[in-house]
DRENPA-3360 file (N, C-alpha, C; in nm, 2 decimals, always signed):
BEGIN
1 = MEPSQFRA = +0.09/-0.12/+0.00/+0.00/+0.00/+0.00/+0.09/+0.12/+0.00 ~ +0.07/+0.21/-0.10/+0.14/+0.33/-0.11/+0.08/+0.44/-0.02 ~ +0.16/+0.54/+0.02/+0.10/+0.65/+0.10/-0.03/+0.71/+0.04 ~ -0.03/+0.73/-0.09/-0.15/+0.79/-0.15/-0.27/+0.69/-0.14 ~ -0.25/+0.56/-0.15/-0.35/+0.46/-0.13/-0.41/+0.46/+0.01 ~ -0.31/+0.48/+0.11/-0.35/+0.48/+0.25/-0.44/+0.60/+0.27 ~ -0.40/+0.72/+0.22/-0.48/+0.84/+0.24/-0.62/+0.82/+0.17 ~ -0.62/+0.77/+0.05/-0.74/+0.75/-0.02/-0.84/+0.65/+0.06;
9 = WRKSMGYK = -0.78/+0.55/+0.12/-0.86/+0.46/+0.20/-0.92/+0.53/+0.32 ~ -0.84/+0.61/+0.39/-0.89/+0.69/+0.51/-1.00/+0.78/+0.46 ~ -0.98/+0.85/+0.36/-1.09/+0.94/+0.31/-1.21/+0.87/+0.26 ~ -1.19/+0.76/+0.20/-1.31/+0.68/+0.15/-1.39/+0.63/+0.27 ~ -1.33/+0.61/+0.38/-1.40/+0.56/+0.50/-1.46/+0.68/+0.58 ~ -1.43/+0.80/+0.54/-1.48/+0.92/+0.60/-1.41/+0.95/+0.73 ~ -1.29/+0.90/+0.75/-1.22/+0.92/+0.88/-1.13/+1.04/+0.87 ~ -1.12/+1.11/+0.98/-1.02/+1.21/+0.99/-0.90/+1.14/+1.04;
17 = QKEAAERL = -0.78/+1.20/+1.04/-0.66/+1.13/+1.08/-0.67/+1.07/+1.22 ~ -0.73/+1.15/+1.32/-0.74/+1.11/+1.45/-0.83/+0.99/+1.46 ~ -0.94/+0.98/+1.39/-1.03/+0.87/+1.40/-0.97/+0.75/+1.33 ~ -0.90/+0.76/+1.22/-0.83/+0.65/+1.16/-0.73/+0.59/+1.26 ~ -0.66/+0.68/+1.33/-0.56/+0.63/+1.43/-0.63/+0.55/+1.54 ~ -0.74/+0.60/+1.59/-0.82/+0.53/+1.70/-0.86/+0.40/+1.65 ~ -0.92/+0.39/+1.53/-0.97/+0.27/+1.47/-0.86/+0.16/+1.45 ~ -0.74/+0.21/+1.41/-0.63/+0.12/+1.38/-0.54/+0.09/+1.51;
25 = GLKKRMIQ = -0.57/+0.16/+1.62/-0.49/+0.14/+1.74/-0.35/+0.20/+1.73 ~ -0.35/+0.32/+1.66/-0.22/+0.39/+1.64/-0.23/+0.53/+1.69 ~ -0.11/+0.59/+1.69/-0.11/+0.74/+1.73/-0.14/+0.81/+1.60 ~ -0.20/+0.93/+1.61/-0.22/+1.02/+1.50/-0.10/+1.04/+1.42 ~ +0.01/+1.06/+1.48/+0.14/+1.09/+1.42/+0.18/+0.98/+1.32 ~ +0.15/+0.85/+1.35/+0.18/+0.74/+1.26/+0.10/+0.75/+1.14 ~ -0.03/+0.79/+1.15/-0.11/+0.81/+1.03/-0.05/+0.91/+0.94 ~ +0.00/+1.02/+1.00/+0.06/+1.13/+0.92/+0.19/+1.07/+0.85;
33 = YYEKGDRD = +0.27/+0.99/+0.92/+0.39/+0.94/+0.86/+0.35/+0.84/+0.74 ~ +0.25/+0.76/+0.76/+0.20/+0.67/+0.66/+0.15/+0.75/+0.54 ~ +0.08/+0.86/+0.56/+0.03/+0.93/+0.45/+0.14/+1.01/+0.38 ~ +0.24/+1.05/+0.45/+0.35/+1.13/+0.39/+0.45/+1.03/+0.32 ~ +0.47/+0.91/+0.38/+0.56/+0.82/+0.32/+0.70/+0.82/+0.38 ~ +0.72/+0.92/+0.47/+0.85/+0.92/+0.53/+0.84/+0.98/+0.67 ~ +0.95/+0.95/+0.75/+0.96/+1.00/+0.89/+1.10/+1.05/+0.90 ~ +1.12/+1.18/+0.92/+1.25/+1.25/+0.94/+1.34/+1.22/+0.82;
41 = GKPVEIPK = +1.28/+1.22/+0.70/+1.36/+1.20/+0.58/+1.38/+1.05/+0.54 ~ +1.34/+0.96/+0.62/+1.36/+0.81/+0.60/+1.22/+0.75/+0.55 ~ +1.22/+0.66/+0.46/+1.10/+0.60/+0.41/+1.03/+0.52/+0.52 ~ +0.90/+0.53/+0.52/+0.81/+0.46/+0.62/+0.73/+0.36/+0.54 ~ +0.74/+0.23/+0.57/+0.65/+0.13/+0.51/+0.53/+0.11/+0.60 ~ +0.42/+0.09/+0.53/+0.30/+0.06/+0.61/+0.30/-0.09/+0.63 ~ +0.30/-0.13/+0.76/+0.31/-0.27/+0.80/+0.19/-0.35/+0.75 ~ +0.22/-0.48/+0.72/+0.11/-0.57/+0.67/-0.01/-0.57/+0.77;
49 = SVRLACYA = +0.02/-0.57/+0.90/-0.09/-0.57/+1.00/-0.18/-0.45/+0.98 ~ -0.12/-0.33/+0.95/-0.20/-0.21/+0.93/-0.28/-0.22/+0.80 ~ -0.22/-0.28/+0.70/-0.29/-0.29/+0.57/-0.40/-0.39/+0.58 ~ -0.38/-0.50/+0.66/-0.49/-0.59/+0.68/-0.60/-0.53/+0.77 ~ -0.57/-0.45/+0.87/-0.67/-0.38/+0.95/-0.75/-0.29/+0.86 ~ -0.68/-0.22/+0.77/-0.76/-0.13/+0.68/-0.86/-0.20/+0.60 ~ -0.82/-0.32/+0.55/-0.91/-0.40/+0.47/-1.03/-0.45/+0.56 ~ -1.00/-0.50/+0.68/-1.10/-0.54/+0.77/-1.20/-0.43/+0.80;
57 = LSKGISDF = -1.15/-0.31/+0.83/-1.24/-0.20/+0.86/-1.33/-0.17/+0.74 ~ -1.27/-0.18/+0.62/-1.35/-0.15/+0.50/-1.46/-0.25/+0.48 ~ -1.44/-0.37/+0.53/-1.54/-0.47/+0.52/-1.64/-0.48/+0.64 ~ -1.62/-0.38/+0.73/-1.71/-0.37/+0.85/-1.67/-0.45/+0.97 ~ -1.55/-0.50/+0.97/-1.50/-0.58/+1.08/-1.42/-0.48/+1.17 ~ -1.46/-0.46/+1.29/-1.40/-0.37/+1.38/-1.31/-0.43/+1.49 ~ -1.34/-0.56/+1.51/-1.26/-0.63/+1.62/-1.27/-0.78/+1.59 ~ -1.18/-0.86/+1.65/-1.17/-1.00/+1.63/-1.13/-1.06/+1.76;
65 = DGEKPLKL = -1.21/-1.16/+1.81/-1.19/-1.22/+1.94/-1.12/-1.35/+1.94 ~ -1.08/-1.40/+1.82/-1.01/-1.52/+1.80/-1.11/-1.64/+1.77 ~ -1.24/-1.61/+1.78/-1.33/-1.72/+1.74/-1.35/-1.72/+1.59 ~ -1.39/-1.83/+1.54/-1.42/-1.84/+1.39/-1.54/-1.74/+1.36 ~ -1.51/-1.66/+1.26/-1.62/-1.56/+1.22/-1.74/-1.63/+1.16 ~ -1.85/-1.57/+1.18/-1.97/-1.62/+1.12/-1.97/-1.58/+0.97 ~ -2.03/-1.67/+0.89/-2.04/-1.64/+0.75/-2.15/-1.53/+0.73 ~ -2.13/-1.43/+0.65/-2.23/-1.33/+0.62/-2.30/-1.37/+0.50;
73 = EL = -2.44/-1.36/+0.51/-2.52/-1.39/+0.39/-2.53/-1.26/+0.31 ~ -2.50/-1.26/+0.19/-2.51/-1.14/+0.10/-2.63/-1.15/+0.01;
% end
Protein backbone atom coordinates (compact mmCIF):
# COMPACT_ATOMS: atom_id res chain seq x y z
CA MET A 1 0.00 0.00 0.00
CA GLU A 2 1.43 3.32 -1.07
CA PRO A 3 1.00 6.51 1.00
CA SER A 4 -1.52 7.88 -1.52
CA GLN A 5 -3.54 4.64 -1.31
CA PHE A 6 -3.53 4.80 2.48
CA ARG A 7 -4.79 8.38 2.41
CA ALA A 8 -7.44 7.46 -0.18
CA TRP A 9 -8.57 4.56 2.05
CA ARG A 10 -8.89 6.88 5.06
CA LYS A 11 -10.86 9.45 3.10
CA SER A 12 -13.10 6.80 1.51
CA MET A 13 -13.98 5.61 5.02
CA GLY A 14 -14.79 9.20 6.03
CA TYR A 15 -12.17 9.17 8.79
CA LYS A 16 -10.18 12.14 9.95
CA GLN A 17 -6.58 11.28 10.84
CA LYS A 18 -7.40 11.08 14.55
CA GLU A 19 -10.32 8.71 13.96
CA ALA A 20 -8.27 6.48 11.65
CA ALA A 21 -5.59 6.31 14.34
CA GLU A 22 -8.16 5.31 16.96
CA ARG A 23 -9.72 2.65 14.73
CA LEU A 24 -6.30 1.20 13.83
CA GLY A 25 -4.92 1.41 17.38
CA LEU A 26 -2.20 3.86 16.38
CA LYS A 27 -1.08 7.36 17.26
CA LYS A 28 -2.25 10.15 14.96
CA ARG A 29 1.39 10.89 14.18
CA MET A 30 1.81 7.40 12.61
CA ILE A 31 -1.14 8.10 10.32
CA GLN A 32 0.64 11.27 9.24
CA TYR A 33 3.88 9.36 8.59
CA TYR A 34 2.05 6.70 6.58
CA GLU A 35 0.32 9.34 4.47
CA LYS A 36 3.52 11.27 3.90
CA GLY A 37 5.58 8.16 3.24
CA ASP A 38 8.53 9.22 5.33
CA ARG A 39 9.63 10.03 8.86
CA ASP A 40 12.48 12.47 9.36
CA GLY A 41 13.56 11.95 5.75
CA LYS A 42 13.56 8.14 5.97
CA PRO A 43 10.98 6.04 4.10
CA VAL A 44 8.14 4.58 6.16
CA GLU A 45 6.54 1.32 5.08
CA ILE A 46 2.96 0.62 6.07
CA PRO A 47 3.11 -2.70 7.95
CA LYS A 48 1.12 -5.69 6.75
CA SER A 49 -0.86 -5.69 10.00
CA VAL A 50 -2.03 -2.12 9.32
CA ARG A 51 -2.85 -2.94 5.69
CA LEU A 52 -4.92 -5.93 6.82
CA ALA A 53 -6.65 -3.83 9.48
CA CYS A 54 -7.56 -1.26 6.80
CA TYR A 55 -9.09 -4.05 4.73
CA ALA A 56 -11.01 -5.43 7.72
CA LEU A 57 -12.40 -2.02 8.61
CA SER A 58 -13.46 -1.45 5.01
CA LYS A 59 -15.42 -4.75 5.22
CA GLY A 60 -17.14 -3.71 8.46
CA ILE A 61 -14.99 -5.76 10.83
CA SER A 62 -13.96 -3.66 13.80
CA ASP A 63 -12.61 -6.34 16.16
CA PHE A 64 -11.71 -10.02 16.30
CA ASP A 65 -11.87 -12.15 19.42
CA GLY A 66 -10.13 -15.24 18.05
CA GLU A 67 -13.33 -17.16 17.38
CA LYS A 68 -14.23 -18.41 13.93
CA PRO A 69 -16.17 -15.60 12.24
CA LEU A 70 -19.73 -16.21 11.18
CA LYS A 71 -20.44 -16.36 7.46
CA LEU A 72 -22.28 -13.31 6.24
CA GLU A 73 -25.19 -13.86 3.91
CA LEU A 74 -25.12 -11.40 1.05
